[in-house]
LUMMAR-110931 format. One record per residue (C-alpha): residue number from 1; y, z, x. Coordinates in Angstrom, 1 decimal. Each point is the difference from the previous one (the first is absolute). Layout:
// residues N
+-----+--------+--------+--------+
! num !      Y !      Z !      X !
+-----+--------+--------+--------+
! NUM !      Y !      Z !      X !
...
+-----+--------+--------+--------+
// end
This chain:
// residues 69
+-----+--------+--------+--------+
! num !      Y !      Z !      X !
+-----+--------+--------+--------+
!   1 !    5.0 !   21.1 !   19.3 !
!   2 !    2.0 !    0.7 !   -3.3 !
!   3 !   -0.9 !   -0.6 !   -3.7 !
!   4 !    2.2 !   -1.8 !   -2.2 !
!   5 !   -0.7 !   -1.1 !   -3.4 !
!   6 !    0.8 !   -3.9 !   -0.2 !
!   7 !    0.2 !   -1.9 !   -2.6 !
!   8 !   -0.1 !   -3.4 !    0.5 !
!   9 !   -0.5 !   -4.0 !   -2.0 !
!  10 !   -2.8 !   -2.0 !    1.0 !
!  11 !    0.4 !   -4.1 !    0.7 !
!  12 !   -3.1 !   -1.6 !   -0.8 !
!  13 !   -1.3 !   -2.3 !    3.6 !
!  14 !    1.0 !   -3.6 !    0.0 !
!  15 !    3.2 !    1.2 !   -2.6 !
!  16 !    4.1 !   -0.8 !    1.4 !
!  17 !    2.9 !    1.6 !   -0.4 !
!  18 !    0.7 !   -2.6 !   -2.2 !
!  19 !   -3.1 !    0.4 !   -2.2 !
!  20 !    0.0 !    3.2 !   -2.0 !
!  21 !    2.6 !    2.4 !   -2.4 !
!  22 !   -0.4 !    3.2 !    2.1 !
!  23 !    0.0 !    1.7 !   -3.5 !
!  24 !   -3.4 !   -1.8 !   -0.3 !
!  25 !   -1.5 !    0.7 !    3.3 !
!  26 !   -2.7 !    3.4 !   -0.1 !
!  27 !    1.3 !    3.2 !    1.7 !
!  28 !   -1.8 !    2.7 !    0.9 !
!  29 !    1.2 !    3.7 !    1.6 !
!  30 !   -2.3 !    1.9 !    2.4 !
!  31 !    0.6 !    3.0 !    2.7 !
!  32 !   -0.4 !   -1.9 !    3.3 !
!  33 !   -0.4 !    1.5 !    3.7 !
!  34 !    2.8 !   -1.6 !    1.9 !
!  35 !   -0.2 !    1.0 !    3.8 !
!  36 !    3.3 !    1.1 !    1.5 !
!  37 !    2.5 !    3.0 !   -1.1 !
!  38 !    2.8 !   -2.8 !   -1.2 !
!  39 !   -1.9 !   -3.3 !   -0.5 !
!  40 !    1.5 !   -2.8 !   -0.7 !
!  41 !    0.6 !   -3.0 !   -2.1 !
!  42 !   -2.8 !   -2.1 !    1.8 !
!  43 !   -2.5 !    2.7 !    0.9 !
!  44 !    0.1 !    0.9 !   -4.3 !
!  45 !   -0.8 !   -3.8 !   -0.6 !
!  46 !   -2.4 !   -0.2 !    2.3 !
!  47 !   -1.6 !    3.1 !   -0.8 !
!  48 !    0.0 !   -1.0 !   -3.9 !
!  49 !   -1.0 !   -3.8 !    1.2 !
!  50 !   -3.2 !    1.6 !    1.7 !
!  51 !   -0.7 !    1.1 !   -3.3 !
!  52 !   -0.3 !   -3.5 !   -2.2 !
!  53 !   -2.4 !   -2.7 !    0.0 !
!  54 !    0.9 !   -3.0 !    2.7 !
!  55 !    2.6 !   -2.2 !   -0.6 !
!  56 !    1.1 !    2.1 !   -2.6 !
!  57 !    4.4 !    1.2 !    0.5 !
!  58 !    1.6 !    2.9 !   -0.5 !
!  59 !    3.4 !    1.2 !   -1.3 !
!  60 !    0.9 !    3.8 !    0.8 !
!  61 !    1.8 !    1.2 !   -3.3 !
!  62 !    0.4 !    3.6 !    0.7 !
!  63 !   -0.9 !    2.5 !    3.2 !
!  64 !    0.0 !    3.7 !   -0.6 !
!  65 !   -1.0 !    3.5 !    0.7 !
!  66 !   -2.8 !    1.7 !   -1.3 !
!  67 !    1.5 !    2.1 !   -3.0 !
!  68 !    3.2 !   -1.8 !   -0.2 !
!  69 !    1.1 !   -1.2 !   -3.3 !
+-----+--------+--------+--------+
// end
């Protein structure tokens, strides 16, 4: 497992891609343990998705190692 600081937007359940403005979505940033030494975008997305309520979508905004600017 590797730790990454992941910043993401939450897309509420039942909201389609034409139903929101990206700036209106709730944004969060968490330190997350991601499987693998160099995880793929799919692994990062599914790891963050597992933190959210069922039916929610996620848009990954940034991924960085702890301590990086």
